[in-house]
C-alpha positions in Angstrom: 5.0 2.3 5.6 5.6 6.0 5.4 2.5 7.8 4.3 3.7 11.2 2.4 2.4 14.2 4.0 4.0 16.9 2.1 6.3 17.7 -1.1 9.4 17.1 0.9 8.4 13.5 1.4 7.4 12.8 -1.8 10.7 14.1 -3.0 12.4 12.2 -0.8 10.6 8.5 -2.0 11.6 9.7 -5.6 15.5 9.1 -4.4 15.2 5.5 -2.9 17.0 3.2 -4.5 14.2 0.7 -4.1 10.7 2.0 -2.4 6.9 0.1 -3.4 4.4 2.9 -3.4 0.5 2.1 -2.3 -1.5 4.6 -4.0 -4.9 4.5 -1.9 -8.3 6.7 -2.4 -9.9 6.9 0.8 -13.5 6.9 -1.4 -12.7 3.9 -2.8 -13.7 0.6 -1.6 -11.6 -1.5 -3.5 -8.9 1.0 -2.3 -9.6 0.4 1.4 -9.1 -3.8 0.9 -6.1 -3.5 -1.2 -4.8 -1.2 1.8 -5.3 -3.9 4.9 -4.0 -6.4 2.5 -0.9 -4.3 1.7 -0.4 -3.4 5.2 -0.9 -7.4 6.5 1.8 -8.1 3.6 4.1 -5.8 4.5 4.5 -6.9 7.7 4.6 -10.8 6.4 7.2 -9.6 3.6 9.8 -7.9 6.1 9.7 -11.0 8.5 10.8 -13.3 5.4 13.0 -10.6 4.1 14.7 -8.8 7.0 18.3 -8.0 4.8 15.8 -6.4 2.3 16.6 -2.4 1.6 13.1 -1.7 0.5 11.1 1.2 1.4 7.5 1.2 1.5 5.2 4.0 1.1 1.5 5.4 1.1 -0.1 8.3 -1.2 -3.2 9.7 -1.5 -3.0 11.9 -4.5 -6.6 13.5 -4.0 -4.4 14.9 -0.7 -1.7 15.6 -2.7 -2.5 17.0 -6.3 0.7 18.2 -7.2 1.6 14.2 -7.6 -0.9 13.4 -10.4 1.2 14.2 -13.2 4.5 12.5 -11.6 1.3 9.6 -11.7 0.6 9.6 -14.9 3.8 10.0 -16.4 4.9 6.5 -14.8 1.7 4.8 -16.3 3.1 3.1 -19.6 -0.6 1.7 -20.8 -4.1 2.4 -20.3 -4.4 -0.8 -18.5 -1.7 0.1 -16.0 -3.1 3.7 -15.1 -4.2 4.0 -11.1 -8.6 4.1 -10.9 -8.9 4.3 -7.6 -8.7 0.7 -6.4 -5.8 0.7 -4.8 -2.4 -0.1 -7.0 1.1 -0.8 -6.2 4.2 0.7 -7.6 7.3 -0.5 -7.8 10.4 2.2 -7.8 13.8 2.2 -8.5 15.2 5.8 -8.2 11.7 7.4 -8.7 11.1 5.5 -11.9 8.5 3.3 -11.9 9.6 -0.8 -12.6 6.3 -2.6 -11.8 2.9 -1.8 -11.6 -0.6 -3.7 -10.0 -3.7 -2.2 -10.3 -5.5 -3.6 -7.8 -3.8 -5.2 -4.8 -6.4 -7.0 -3.3 -7.3 -8.9 -6.1 -3.8 -10.3 -7.0 -2.9 -11.0 -3.5 0.2 -11.2 -1.1 1.6 -13.9 -3.1 1.9 -12.4 -6.3 3.0 -8.9 -4.3 5.9 -10.6 -3.0 7.0 -12.4 -6.2 6.8 -8.8 -8.0 8.9 -7.5 -5.1 11.7 -10.0 -5.3 11.6 -10.1 -9.0 11.9 -6.6 -9.5 14.2 -6.1 -6.5 16.2 -9.3 -6.8 15.2 -9.4 -2.9 14.9 -13.2 -1.8 13.2 -14.9 1.2 15.3 -15.4 4.3 15.7 -19.4 5.0 15.0 -18.8 8.9 11.2 -18.6 8.1 8.8 -21.3 6.2 7.8 -20.1 2.7 4.1 -18.9 3.3 
């Protein structure tokens, strides 16, 4: 997972064909729990999807206030808004195609299902389904 540390990295993420963005807030206990789950999930997902061309990112909007307008623009409804829970956004060329507000609440299986759904990825036959 790439942690976005500057505007250039943020812009690079927006050009990726397929990306999964984790939105992190250091002050939030829910975001910390969601980050632990997300990091663990990435490792498992990459093992079971070795051919997938998906990039993973982490963004702390408080450290990069210039990203707030983009985050707000991506929200499609009030229930989609990031509220410090540690959300996940699936991106295609910088546009949000899927959103989960609280990663720790939905769990790894749902993150996998949504990633497969949004990006058309499938699990490798070399690994047992979890």
